[in-house]
A tleap script that builds the chain and sets N, CA, C and O, in Angstrom:
source leaprc.protein.ff14SB
mol = sequence {
  NGLN VAL GLN LEU VAL GLU SER GLY GLY GLY
  LEU VAL GLN THR GLY GLY SER LEU ARG LEU
  SER CYS VAL SER SER SER ARG THR PHE SER
  ASP ARG VAL MET GLY TRP PHE ARG GLN ALA
  PRO GLY LYS GLU ARG GLU PHE VAL ALA ALA
  ILE SER GLY ASP GLY GLY THR THR LEU TYR
  ALA ASP ASN ALA ARG GLY ARG PHE THR ILE
  SER ARG ASP ASN ALA LYS ARG THR MET TYR
  LEU GLN MET ASP SER LEU ASN PRO GLU ASP
  THR GLY VAL TYR TYR CYS TYR ALA ASP HIE
  SER GLY GLY LEU TYR TRP GLY GLN GLY THR
  GLN VAL THR VAL SER CSER
}
set mol.1.N position { -14.678 -3.871 14.348 }
set mol.1.CA position { -13.882 -2.984 13.815 }
set mol.1.C position { -12.705 -3.481 13.325 }
set mol.1.O position { -12.252 -4.361 14.057 }
set mol.2.N position { -12.045 -3.245 12.363 }
set mol.2.CA position { -10.922 -3.609 11.533 }
set mol.2.C position { -9.799 -2.818 11.742 }
set mol.2.O position { -9.846 -1.601 11.564 }
set mol.3.N position { -8.571 -3.524 12.185 }
set mol.3.CA position { -7.447 -2.515 12.457 }
set mol.3.C position { -6.306 -2.671 11.331 }
set mol.3.O position { -5.915 -3.832 11.214 }
set mol.4.N position { -5.842 -1.959 10.685 }
set mol.4.CA position { -4.778 -2.040 9.745 }
set mol.4.C position { -3.636 -1.378 10.226 }
set mol.4.O position { -3.754 -0.239 10.676 }
set mol.5.N position { -2.507 -1.961 10.190 }
set mol.5.CA position { -1.302 -1.487 10.472 }
set mol.5.C position { -0.016 -1.382 9.732 }
set mol.5.O position { 0.804 -2.291 9.856 }
set mol.6.N position { 0.257 -0.271 8.910 }
set mol.6.CA position { 1.351 -0.328 8.121 }
set mol.6.C position { 2.813 -0.194 8.688 }
set mol.6.O position { 3.072 0.303 9.784 }
set mol.7.N position { 3.634 -0.647 7.897 }
set mol.7.CA position { 5.098 -0.615 8.373 }
set mol.7.C position { 5.909 -0.536 7.161 }
set mol.7.O position { 5.414 -0.798 6.065 }
set mol.8.N position { 7.178 -0.175 7.304 }
set mol.8.CA position { 8.103 -0.422 6.171 }
set mol.8.C position { 8.480 0.728 5.577 }
set mol.8.O position { 9.353 0.684 4.711 }
set mol.9.N position { 7.896 1.921 5.936 }
set mol.9.CA position { 8.186 3.245 5.154 }
set mol.9.C position { 9.664 3.679 6.007 }
set mol.9.O position { 10.070 3.123 7.027 }
set mol.10.N position { 10.309 4.797 5.301 }
set mol.10.CA position { 11.492 5.140 5.327 }
set mol.10.C position { 12.012 6.098 4.545 }
set mol.10.O position { 11.292 6.552 3.656 }
set mol.11.N position { 13.422 6.624 4.720 }
set mol.11.CA position { 14.133 7.284 4.032 }
set mol.11.C position { 14.946 6.558 2.944 }
set mol.11.O position { 15.612 5.609 3.356 }
set mol.12.N position { 15.004 6.803 1.778 }
set mol.12.CA position { 15.657 6.051 0.604 }
set mol.12.C position { 16.163 7.144 -0.431 }
set mol.12.O position { 15.614 8.227 -0.633 }
set mol.13.N position { 17.232 6.697 -1.009 }
set mol.13.CA position { 17.688 7.679 -2.210 }
set mol.13.C position { 17.081 7.318 -3.371 }
set mol.13.O position { 16.524 6.222 -3.441 }
set mol.14.N position { 17.105 8.209 -4.471 }
set mol.14.CA position { 16.473 7.862 -5.853 }
set mol.14.C position { 16.976 6.574 -6.280 }
set mol.14.O position { 18.155 6.246 -6.149 }
set mol.15.N position { 16.154 5.909 -6.748 }
set mol.15.CA position { 16.589 4.484 -7.417 }
set mol.15.C position { 16.471 3.448 -6.438 }
set mol.15.O position { 16.455 2.299 -6.880 }
set mol.16.N position { 16.384 3.611 -5.194 }
set mol.16.CA position { 16.212 2.752 -4.111 }
set mol.16.C position { 15.050 2.067 -4.088 }
set mol.16.O position { 14.211 2.409 -4.922 }
set mol.17.N position { 14.766 1.131 -3.302 }
set mol.17.CA position { 13.614 0.324 -2.873 }
set mol.17.C position { 13.034 0.210 -1.443 }
set mol.17.O position { 13.764 0.329 -0.460 }
set mol.18.N position { 11.862 0.005 -1.358 }
set mol.18.CA position { 11.213 -0.178 -0.026 }
set mol.18.C position { 10.177 -1.200 -0.225 }
set mol.18.O position { 9.554 -1.293 -1.282 }
set mol.19.N position { 9.967 -2.064 0.914 }
set mol.19.CA position { 8.515 -2.924 0.746 }
set mol.19.C position { 7.771 -2.366 2.227 }
set mol.19.O position { 8.180 -2.444 3.386 }
set mol.20.N position { 6.733 -1.882 1.762 }
set mol.20.CA position { 5.680 -1.831 2.752 }
set mol.20.C position { 4.844 -3.093 3.153 }
set mol.20.O position { 4.580 -3.990 2.352 }
set mol.21.N position { 4.525 -3.085 4.211 }
set mol.21.CA position { 3.440 -4.149 4.874 }
set mol.21.C position { 2.344 -3.673 5.496 }
set mol.21.O position { 2.374 -2.598 6.095 }
set mol.22.N position { 1.317 -4.388 5.423 }
set mol.22.CA position { 0.083 -3.647 6.121 }
set mol.22.C position { -0.631 -5.165 6.680 }
set mol.22.O position { -0.932 -6.078 5.911 }
set mol.23.N position { -0.776 -5.196 7.823 }
set mol.23.CA position { -1.330 -6.360 8.600 }
set mol.23.C position { -2.678 -5.920 9.166 }
set mol.23.O position { -2.866 -4.900 9.829 }
set mol.24.N position { -3.728 -6.967 8.760 }
set mol.24.CA position { -5.067 -6.715 9.148 }
set mol.24.C position { -5.453 -7.682 10.234 }
set mol.24.O position { -4.969 -8.811 10.312 }
set mol.25.N position { -6.449 -7.137 11.168 }
set mol.25.CA position { -6.959 -7.795 12.239 }
set mol.25.C position { -8.265 -8.592 11.798 }
set mol.25.O position { -8.907 -9.269 12.601 }
set mol.26.N position { -8.602 -8.459 10.471 }
set mol.26.CA position { -9.849 -9.031 10.133 }
set mol.26.C position { -9.826 -10.657 9.863 }
set mol.26.O position { -8.938 -11.177 9.187 }
set mol.27.N position { -10.806 -11.337 10.415 }
set mol.27.CA position { -10.747 -12.807 10.324 }
set mol.27.C position { -11.357 -13.058 8.621 }
set mol.27.O position { -11.342 -14.187 8.130 }
set mol.28.N position { -11.765 -12.096 8.008 }
set mol.28.CA position { -12.340 -12.277 6.637 }
set mol.28.C position { -11.225 -11.570 5.846 }
set mol.28.O position { -11.620 -10.893 4.896 }
set mol.29.N position { -10.061 -11.606 6.045 }
set mol.29.CA position { -9.127 -10.805 5.395 }
set mol.29.C position { -8.921 -11.291 3.764 }
set mol.29.O position { -8.711 -10.532 2.817 }
set mol.30.N position { -9.032 -12.660 3.723 }
set mol.30.CA position { -8.904 -13.255 2.466 }
set mol.30.C position { -10.076 -12.941 1.344 }
set mol.30.O position { -9.942 -13.172 0.142 }
set mol.31.N position { -11.089 -12.450 1.878 }
set mol.31.CA position { -12.338 -12.039 1.060 }
set mol.31.C position { -12.352 -10.603 0.780 }
set mol.31.O position { -13.314 -10.042 0.255 }
set mol.32.N position { -11.242 -9.996 1.148 }
set mol.32.CA position { -11.374 -8.294 1.023 }
set mol.32.C position { -10.420 -7.858 0.018 }
set mol.32.O position { -9.214 -8.102 0.040 }
set mol.33.N position { -11.146 -7.088 -1.006 }
set mol.33.CA position { -9.988 -6.361 -1.871 }
set mol.33.C position { -9.345 -5.476 -0.958 }
set mol.33.O position { -9.979 -4.881 -0.085 }
set mol.34.N position { -7.927 -5.343 -1.142 }
set mol.34.CA position { -7.313 -4.250 -0.400 }
set mol.34.C position { -6.153 -3.448 -1.186 }
set mol.34.O position { -5.734 -3.985 -2.211 }
set mol.35.N position { -5.714 -2.470 -0.879 }
set mol.35.CA position { -4.872 -1.601 -1.559 }
set mol.35.C position { -4.103 -0.512 -0.847 }
set mol.35.O position { -4.115 -0.362 0.375 }
set mol.36.N position { -3.467 0.198 -1.664 }
set mol.36.CA position { -2.657 1.349 -1.258 }
set mol.36.C position { -3.059 2.664 -1.797 }
set mol.36.O position { -3.402 2.678 -2.979 }
set mol.37.N position { -3.078 3.821 -1.103 }
set mol.37.CA position { -3.222 4.968 -1.420 }
set mol.37.C position { -2.102 5.879 -0.971 }
set mol.37.O position { -1.657 5.506 0.115 }
set mol.38.N position { -1.552 6.864 -1.414 }
set mol.38.CA position { -0.635 7.831 -0.959 }
set mol.38.C position { -0.915 9.197 -0.981 }
set mol.38.O position { -1.712 9.626 -1.815 }
set mol.39.N position { -0.365 9.950 -0.173 }
set mol.39.CA position { -0.637 11.468 -0.053 }
set mol.39.C position { 0.578 12.346 0.074 }
set mol.39.O position { 1.190 12.376 1.142 }
set mol.40.N position { 0.945 13.036 -0.926 }
set mol.40.CA position { 2.252 13.939 -0.871 }
set mol.40.C position { 1.679 15.255 -0.369 }
set mol.40.O position { 0.504 15.596 -0.502 }
set mol.41.N position { 2.716 16.008 0.268 }
set mol.41.CA position { 2.376 17.267 0.988 }
set mol.41.C position { 1.832 18.185 0.048 }
set mol.41.O position { 2.324 18.469 -1.044 }
set mol.42.N position { 0.498 18.752 0.684 }
set mol.42.CA position { -0.043 19.687 -0.060 }
set mol.42.C position { -0.870 19.066 -1.164 }
set mol.42.O position { -1.498 19.848 -1.878 }
set mol.43.N position { -0.958 17.775 -1.401 }
set mol.43.CA position { -1.772 17.021 -2.445 }
set mol.43.C position { -2.883 16.370 -1.914 }
set mol.43.O position { -3.069 16.161 -0.715 }
set mol.44.N position { -3.724 16.009 -2.963 }
set mol.44.CA position { -4.842 14.990 -2.293 }
set mol.44.C position { -4.335 13.582 -2.309 }
set mol.44.O position { -3.309 13.246 -2.901 }
set mol.45.N position { -5.191 12.692 -1.556 }
set mol.45.CA position { -4.824 11.311 -1.485 }
set mol.45.C position { -4.964 10.756 -2.945 }
set mol.45.O position { -5.963 10.953 -3.636 }
set mol.46.N position { -3.873 10.046 -3.342 }
set mol.46.CA position { -4.096 9.371 -4.747 }
set mol.46.C position { -4.168 7.885 -4.782 }
set mol.46.O position { -3.594 7.367 -3.825 }
set mol.47.N position { -4.684 7.104 -5.577 }
set mol.47.CA position { -4.594 5.507 -5.660 }
set mol.47.C position { -3.186 5.129 -6.038 }
set mol.47.O position { -2.516 5.843 -6.784 }
set mol.48.N position { -2.795 4.142 -5.583 }
set mol.48.CA position { -1.541 3.437 -6.030 }
set mol.48.C position { -1.715 2.085 -6.596 }
set mol.48.O position { -1.275 1.831 -7.717 }
set mol.49.N position { -2.319 1.221 -5.898 }
set mol.49.CA position { -2.558 -0.219 -6.196 }
set mol.49.C position { -3.639 -0.858 -5.453 }
set mol.49.O position { -4.026 -0.321 -4.415 }
set mol.50.N position { -4.169 -1.939 -5.861 }
set mol.50.CA position { -5.141 -2.823 -5.242 }
set mol.50.C position { -5.058 -4.222 -5.612 }
set mol.50.O position { -4.454 -4.539 -6.637 }
set mol.51.N position { -5.539 -4.974 -4.966 }
set mol.51.CA position { -5.498 -6.439 -5.205 }
set mol.51.C position { -6.575 -7.158 -4.622 }
set mol.51.O position { -7.024 -6.882 -3.510 }
set mol.52.N position { -7.041 -8.158 -5.414 }
set mol.52.CA position { -8.321 -8.980 -4.877 }
set mol.52.C position { -7.879 -9.819 -3.854 }
set mol.52.O position { -6.706 -10.129 -3.647 }
set mol.53.N position { -9.158 -10.285 -3.027 }
set mol.53.CA position { -9.018 -11.268 -2.064 }
set mol.53.C position { -8.070 -12.419 -2.373 }
set mol.53.O position { -7.247 -12.686 -1.497 }
set mol.54.N position { -8.067 -13.047 -3.351 }
set mol.54.CA position { -7.216 -14.093 -3.534 }
set mol.54.C position { -5.965 -13.916 -4.183 }
set mol.54.O position { -5.237 -14.896 -4.340 }
set mol.55.N position { -5.566 -12.609 -4.644 }
set mol.55.CA position { -4.527 -12.212 -5.153 }
set mol.55.C position { -4.337 -12.371 -6.602 }
set mol.55.O position { -3.294 -12.011 -7.148 }
set mol.56.N position { -5.282 -12.883 -7.214 }
set mol.56.CA position { -5.252 -13.118 -8.582 }
set mol.56.C position { -5.286 -11.824 -9.407 }
set mol.56.O position { -4.634 -11.795 -10.450 }
set mol.57.N position { -5.975 -10.783 -9.034 }
set mol.57.CA position { -6.227 -9.661 -9.805 }
set mol.57.C position { -5.376 -8.749 -8.950 }
set mol.57.O position { -5.276 -8.814 -7.725 }
set mol.58.N position { -4.710 -7.796 -9.848 }
set mol.58.CA position { -4.070 -6.360 -9.218 }
set mol.58.C position { -4.271 -5.389 -10.106 }
set mol.58.O position { -4.379 -5.746 -11.280 }
set mol.59.N position { -4.352 -4.226 -9.849 }
set mol.59.CA position { -4.557 -2.921 -10.510 }
set mol.59.C position { -3.512 -1.893 -9.974 }
set mol.59.O position { -3.173 -1.886 -8.790 }
set mol.60.N position { -3.073 -1.122 -10.801 }
set mol.60.CA position { -1.996 -0.258 -10.535 }
set mol.60.C position { -2.486 1.173 -11.381 }
set mol.60.O position { -3.115 1.264 -12.435 }
set mol.61.N position { -1.952 2.212 -10.508 }
set mol.61.CA position { -1.950 3.459 -11.216 }
set mol.61.C position { -0.697 3.481 -12.116 }
set mol.61.O position { 0.378 2.881 -12.094 }
set mol.62.N position { -1.279 4.443 -12.943 }
set mol.62.CA position { -0.023 4.660 -14.156 }
set mol.62.C position { 1.369 4.877 -13.825 }
set mol.62.O position { 2.280 4.442 -14.530 }
set mol.63.N position { 1.574 5.645 -12.598 }
set mol.63.CA position { 2.832 6.015 -12.067 }
set mol.63.C position { 3.503 4.909 -11.225 }
set mol.63.O position { 4.629 5.032 -10.743 }
set mol.64.N position { 2.663 3.736 -11.077 }
set mol.64.CA position { 3.148 2.669 -10.088 }
set mol.64.C position { 3.476 1.443 -11.049 }
set mol.64.O position { 4.357 0.636 -10.751 }
set mol.65.N position { 2.767 1.346 -12.153 }
set mol.65.CA position { 2.878 0.340 -12.902 }
set mol.65.C position { 4.364 0.053 -13.444 }
set mol.65.O position { 5.006 0.931 -14.021 }
set mol.66.N position { 4.901 -1.343 -13.197 }
set mol.66.CA position { 6.206 -1.500 -13.730 }
set mol.66.C position { 7.141 -1.310 -12.700 }
set mol.66.O position { 8.124 -2.050 -12.697 }
set mol.67.N position { 7.019 -0.436 -11.804 }
set mol.67.CA position { 7.908 -0.129 -10.455 }
set mol.67.C position { 7.389 -0.736 -9.191 }
set mol.67.O position { 8.172 -1.123 -8.324 }
set mol.68.N position { 6.206 -0.824 -9.072 }
set mol.68.CA position { 5.681 -1.360 -7.871 }
set mol.68.C position { 5.091 -2.627 -7.889 }
set mol.68.O position { 4.604 -2.903 -8.986 }
set mol.69.N position { 4.971 -3.534 -6.981 }
set mol.69.CA position { 4.359 -4.692 -7.067 }
set mol.69.C position { 3.369 -5.050 -5.755 }
set mol.69.O position { 3.895 -5.228 -4.656 }
set mol.70.N position { 2.213 -5.126 -5.887 }
set mol.70.CA position { 1.474 -5.468 -4.901 }
set mol.70.C position { 1.219 -6.943 -4.699 }
set mol.70.O position { 1.132 -7.663 -5.694 }
set mol.71.N position { 1.096 -7.429 -3.528 }
set mol.71.CA position { 1.012 -8.940 -3.107 }
set mol.71.C position { 0.125 -9.144 -1.749 }
set mol.71.O position { -0.351 -8.191 -1.132 }
set mol.72.N position { -0.008 -10.288 -1.427 }
set mol.72.CA position { -0.723 -10.567 -0.209 }
set mol.72.C position { -0.431 -11.983 0.190 }
set mol.72.O position { -0.239 -12.868 -0.643 }
set mol.73.N position { -0.402 -12.175 1.496 }
set mol.73.CA position { -0.100 -13.550 2.040 }
set mol.73.C position { -1.337 -13.556 2.877 }
set mol.73.O position { -1.357 -12.776 3.830 }
set mol.74.N position { -2.433 -14.367 2.647 }
set mol.74.CA position { -3.652 -14.407 3.443 }
set mol.74.C position { -3.349 -15.309 4.546 }
set mol.74.O position { -4.096 -15.130 5.508 }
set mol.75.N position { -2.536 -16.161 4.686 }
set mol.75.CA position { -2.209 -16.903 5.955 }
set mol.75.C position { -1.695 -16.052 6.865 }
set mol.75.O position { -2.059 -16.355 8.001 }
set mol.76.N position { -1.024 -15.151 6.819 }
set mol.76.CA position { -0.419 -13.865 7.627 }
set mol.76.C position { -1.320 -12.693 7.788 }
set mol.76.O position { -1.061 -11.789 8.582 }
set mol.77.N position { -2.491 -12.709 6.951 }
set mol.77.CA position { -3.218 -11.431 6.830 }
set mol.77.C position { -2.433 -10.314 6.690 }
set mol.77.O position { -2.578 -9.378 7.477 }
set mol.78.N position { -1.595 -10.270 5.777 }
set mol.78.CA position { -0.601 -9.223 5.358 }
set mol.78.C position { -0.791 -8.890 3.794 }
set mol.78.O position { -1.000 -9.676 2.870 }
set mol.79.N position { -0.671 -7.633 3.778 }
set mol.79.CA position { -0.352 -7.266 2.291 }
set mol.79.C position { 0.875 -6.467 2.134 }
set mol.79.O position { 1.406 -5.870 3.070 }
set mol.80.N position { 1.318 -6.474 0.895 }
set mol.80.CA position { 2.705 -5.841 0.821 }
set mol.80.C position { 2.770 -4.892 -0.508 }
set mol.80.O position { 1.965 -5.080 -1.420 }
set mol.81.N position { 3.606 -4.025 -0.570 }
set mol.81.CA position { 3.980 -3.276 -1.648 }
set mol.81.C position { 5.325 -2.889 -1.847 }
set mol.81.O position { 5.948 -1.945 -1.361 }
set mol.82.N position { 5.716 -3.887 -2.744 }
set mol.82.CA position { 7.363 -3.737 -3.132 }
set mol.82.C position { 7.429 -2.523 -4.113 }
set mol.82.O position { 6.801 -2.518 -5.172 }
set mol.83.N position { 8.218 -1.507 -3.704 }
set mol.83.CA position { 8.393 -0.299 -4.568 }
set mol.83.C position { 10.026 -0.190 -4.895 }
set mol.83.O position { 10.938 -0.126 -4.071 }
set mol.84.N position { 10.108 -0.188 -6.246 }
set mol.84.CA position { 11.394 -0.294 -6.840 }
set mol.84.C position { 11.613 1.003 -7.668 }
set mol.84.O position { 10.645 1.661 -8.050 }
set mol.85.N position { 12.784 1.333 -7.918 }
set mol.85.CA position { 12.984 2.524 -8.685 }
set mol.85.C position { 12.338 3.804 -8.307 }
set mol.85.O position { 11.732 4.500 -9.121 }
set mol.86.N position { 12.501 4.134 -6.893 }
set mol.86.CA position { 11.754 5.119 -6.232 }
set mol.86.C position { 12.403 6.405 -6.780 }
set mol.86.O position { 13.601 6.400 -7.065 }
set mol.87.N position { 11.683 7.450 -6.927 }
set mol.87.CA position { 12.194 8.943 -7.224 }
set mol.87.C position { 11.473 9.876 -6.156 }
set mol.87.O position { 10.626 9.414 -5.391 }
set mol.88.N position { 11.803 11.036 -6.144 }
set mol.88.CA position { 11.356 11.926 -5.201 }
set mol.88.C position { 10.041 12.247 -5.304 }
set mol.88.O position { 9.541 12.634 -4.248 }
set mol.89.N position { 9.172 12.196 -6.455 }
set mol.89.CA position { 7.639 12.218 -6.617 }
set mol.89.C position { 7.027 10.977 -5.935 }
set mol.89.O position { 5.798 10.921 -5.881 }
set mol.90.N position { 7.685 10.080 -5.463 }
set mol.90.CA position { 6.970 8.933 -4.871 }
set mol.90.C position { 6.896 9.523 -3.219 }
set mol.90.O position { 6.114 8.958 -2.454 }
set mol.91.N position { 7.506 10.354 -2.856 }
set mol.91.CA position { 7.533 10.939 -1.506 }
set mol.91.C position { 6.067 11.034 -0.897 }
set mol.91.O position { 5.284 11.691 -1.584 }
set mol.92.N position { 5.628 10.556 0.131 }
set mol.92.CA position { 4.519 10.763 0.798 }
set mol.92.C position { 4.032 9.754 1.890 }
set mol.92.O position { 4.748 8.776 2.105 }
set mol.93.N position { 2.890 9.909 2.586 }
set mol.93.CA position { 2.465 9.150 3.392 }
set mol.93.C position { 1.595 8.007 2.556 }
set mol.93.O position { 0.738 8.272 1.713 }
set mol.94.N position { 1.961 6.814 2.931 }
set mol.94.CA position { 1.279 5.603 2.051 }
set mol.94.C position { 0.319 5.112 3.292 }
set mol.94.O position { 0.632 5.018 4.479 }
set mol.95.N position { -0.982 4.817 2.649 }
set mol.95.CA position { -1.925 4.297 3.530 }
set mol.95.C position { -2.588 2.972 3.004 }
set mol.95.O position { -2.898 2.885 1.816 }
set mol.96.N position { -2.788 2.023 3.814 }
set mol.96.CA position { -3.532 1.001 3.178 }
set mol.96.C position { -4.757 0.886 3.443 }
set mol.96.O position { -5.151 1.450 4.464 }
set mol.97.N position { -5.688 0.163 2.650 }
set mol.97.CA position { -7.063 0.258 2.982 }
set mol.97.C position { -7.701 -1.242 2.860 }
set mol.97.O position { -7.094 -2.111 2.235 }
set mol.98.N position { -8.675 -1.444 3.348 }
set mol.98.CA position { -9.590 -2.680 3.110 }
set mol.98.C position { -10.874 -2.314 2.777 }
set mol.98.O position { -11.437 -1.337 3.268 }
set mol.99.N position { -11.400 -3.110 1.903 }
set mol.99.CA position { -12.690 -2.812 1.375 }
set mol.99.C position { -13.687 -3.783 1.883 }
set mol.99.O position { -13.759 -4.832 1.243 }
set mol.100.N position { -14.507 -3.637 2.954 }
set mol.100.CA position { -15.362 -4.394 3.507 }
set mol.100.C position { -16.624 -3.757 3.151 }
set mol.100.O position { -16.708 -2.533 3.050 }
set mol.101.N position { -17.692 -4.607 2.941 }
set mol.101.CA position { -19.077 -4.269 2.458 }
set mol.101.C position { -19.481 -3.181 3.462 }
set mol.101.O position { -19.360 -3.321 4.679 }
set mol.102.N position { -19.955 -2.116 2.878 }
set mol.102.CA position { -20.204 -1.130 3.783 }
set mol.102.C position { -19.341 0.043 4.112 }
set mol.102.O position { -19.753 1.013 4.749 }
set mol.103.N position { -18.131 -0.085 3.654 }
set mol.103.CA position { -17.164 0.853 3.802 }
set mol.103.C position { -15.577 0.460 3.674 }
set mol.103.O position { -15.187 -0.700 3.539 }
set mol.104.N position { -14.868 1.413 3.725 }
set mol.104.CA position { -13.313 1.087 3.812 }
set mol.104.C position { -12.733 1.411 5.306 }
set mol.104.O position { -13.137 2.223 6.139 }
set mol.105.N position { -11.802 0.620 5.344 }
set mol.105.CA position { -10.955 0.700 6.517 }
set mol.105.C position { -9.673 1.384 6.275 }
set mol.105.O position { -9.141 1.101 5.201 }
set mol.106.N position { -9.062 2.218 7.034 }
set mol.106.CA position { -7.626 2.559 6.642 }
set mol.106.C position { -6.636 2.401 7.783 }
set mol.106.O position { -6.961 2.450 8.969 }
set mol.107.N position { -5.568 2.234 7.392 }
set mol.107.CA position { -4.557 2.340 8.419 }
set mol.107.C position { -4.125 3.714 8.746 }
set mol.107.O position { -4.729 4.694 8.311 }
set mol.108.N position { -2.935 3.808 9.620 }
set mol.108.CA position { -2.540 5.066 10.185 }
set mol.108.C position { -1.618 5.675 8.960 }
set mol.108.O position { -1.498 6.896 8.861 }
set mol.109.N position { -1.121 4.989 8.247 }
set mol.109.CA position { -0.067 5.575 7.224 }
set mol.109.C position { 1.395 5.266 7.775 }
set mol.109.O position { 1.746 5.022 8.930 }
set mol.110.N position { 2.118 5.346 6.640 }
set mol.110.CA position { 3.694 5.012 6.982 }
set mol.110.C position { 4.417 6.121 5.926 }
set mol.110.O position { 4.118 6.252 4.739 }
set mol.111.N position { 5.297 6.774 6.558 }
set mol.111.CA position { 6.071 7.790 5.714 }
set mol.111.C position { 7.037 7.123 4.750 }
set mol.111.O position { 7.810 6.227 5.088 }
set mol.112.N position { 6.930 7.657 3.448 }
set mol.112.CA position { 8.098 7.249 2.670 }
set mol.112.C position { 8.640 8.568 2.104 }
set mol.112.O position { 7.964 9.411 1.513 }
set mol.113.N position { 10.031 8.633 2.382 }
set mol.113.CA position { 10.601 9.869 1.639 }
set mol.113.C position { 11.848 9.350 0.908 }
set mol.113.O position { 12.700 8.633 1.433 }
set mol.114.N position { 11.865 9.839 -0.508 }
set mol.114.CA position { 12.958 9.778 -1.409 }
set mol.114.C position { 13.807 10.920 -1.766 }
set mol.114.O position { 13.426 11.881 -2.434 }
set mol.115.N position { 14.958 10.757 -1.290 }
set mol.115.CA position { 15.757 11.790 -1.422 }
set mol.115.C position { 16.408 12.028 -2.921 }
set mol.115.O position { 16.329 11.064 -3.682 }
set mol.116.N position { 17.003 13.146 -3.379 }
set mol.116.CA position { 17.332 13.253 -4.801 }
set mol.116.C position { 18.873 13.083 -4.804 }
set mol.116.O position { 19.496 13.121 -5.865 }
savepdb mol mol.pdb
quit
């Protein structure tokens, strides 16, 4: 069983920044594609960004590209999401996931609230 624990959420004003972290318990962390989804109130969960196991390949949703940066530190088994130029539309619960053969593991989520 893989455990993922997110942190770093909070309340920030429009234009502000936050850095989310996701720590994994997996011993094969560096082999796994990982990423972030988010879910706004009343909306479906949507993809934000993903990163390959070695960190060399990243993928972003259109509304995250240019403002968010995904990265990872395999020695610390930790993935990050640096979020800049935040706006109220970025408000929601942010979930990290890990892609293990046979399925996805999810964290419990961390709340991000951007005030106008």
